[in-house]
N, C-alpha and C positions, 0 to 999 in steps of 0.2 A: 597070952592078953584074950579077955573077953571079948565076944561080938561086940556088945555096946560101948567097949571102953574107948577112950580116945589115945593115941599113941602120946607120948611125952617126947616133947621136944624141946632144945635148948633152948634160952632166951636169943641168941644168935637166931638160929634156925626159925625161931617164930617170927623174927623181927622181917627176915628176907622173904618168909611167907605173906606177908604185910605189904610188901614193895608193891604190888600191883596197886592195891587201891593207894597208897601215896603216890605214884604216879600220876592216877587219875586226877588227885585232889590236885598236885601242882600243875598238873596241865591246865586245869579249868582256873586257876589263880594265876596262871601265869602273868598276866599284865601287871602282879602287885608285886613279883618277884626282881628284885634290884638286878639290872643289864649284868652289872660286875660278878652276880652270883650264877646266873644262868650262863653266862659265858666261860664261866670255871668249870662248868662240867662238860667234860670230853667225852665221857661215854655213861652207859647206864646198865653197867654190870651190875651182877649181886652185889649188894652194899653200898649201892650209889647214893642211900638215903642216909647213909653214914655221913659220906662226903658232902651231901648237899649240905645237912645240919649244921656241921662245921662250917662250910661256907657262909651260911646264916649268920650263925654266931660269930664268925670275926668281922662280918658286914657289920653286925650289929652292935661291935665294940667299937669299932673305928667311927660309926655315925655318932656314936656317945661322945667319944674323944675329941672328934672334930667339932662338936657342939659346946663339951667345955673349953675348948682353947678358943674359940668364935668369942665365946663369953667373957674371958679373961680377957682377950684384944679391946674388947667393947669397954673392959669396967678399966683396961689399961689407958684410956685417953682416945684409943684410933680411932676414925670416923666411920662410920658405915661404907660409905663412897669408895673408902679407900682399899676396903676388904673384899678379892675378888668374889663374884657373883658366886662360883662353884665351891667357895668355903663357909657361905652362909647358912647357917641353919638355925630353923625359929622355933625348932621343936625336937623333943626328947622323941627317941625312938620308943612306942607304946603300941599294944596290945588293943585293938579294938573292942570296947565292951558292949554290952548288950544293944544298948540303943545310941551309941555316939554316932554314927554314920547318919542315922534318923534324924537325931537331932538336930546334925549341923544342916543337914537336907534343909528341914523346915525352916530353921533359923534364915537360910538362903534365900529360899523363894518366899 
């Protein structure tokens, strides 16, 4: 291998190499990570990011499923007051676009 050539790694090894910066981003945004996902993380050995991603995807799927079930119950004539608070979801999971938070803040103030 030439001096200026970078070594070739498998995609899995590359993923592990970037986990340190992933950890920093998770810690910086920990307040936005659902409690259920945080509590499911029992260790942070190499490969933790794969488990974290899987747990977030599971949470996302359950969130949207609960939202769909909630809407069906309202469409079926059930009163909102009859549905326990923890089962009420008023929006679908979505990623923030460039100005979403800023636009909502401007409307708030």
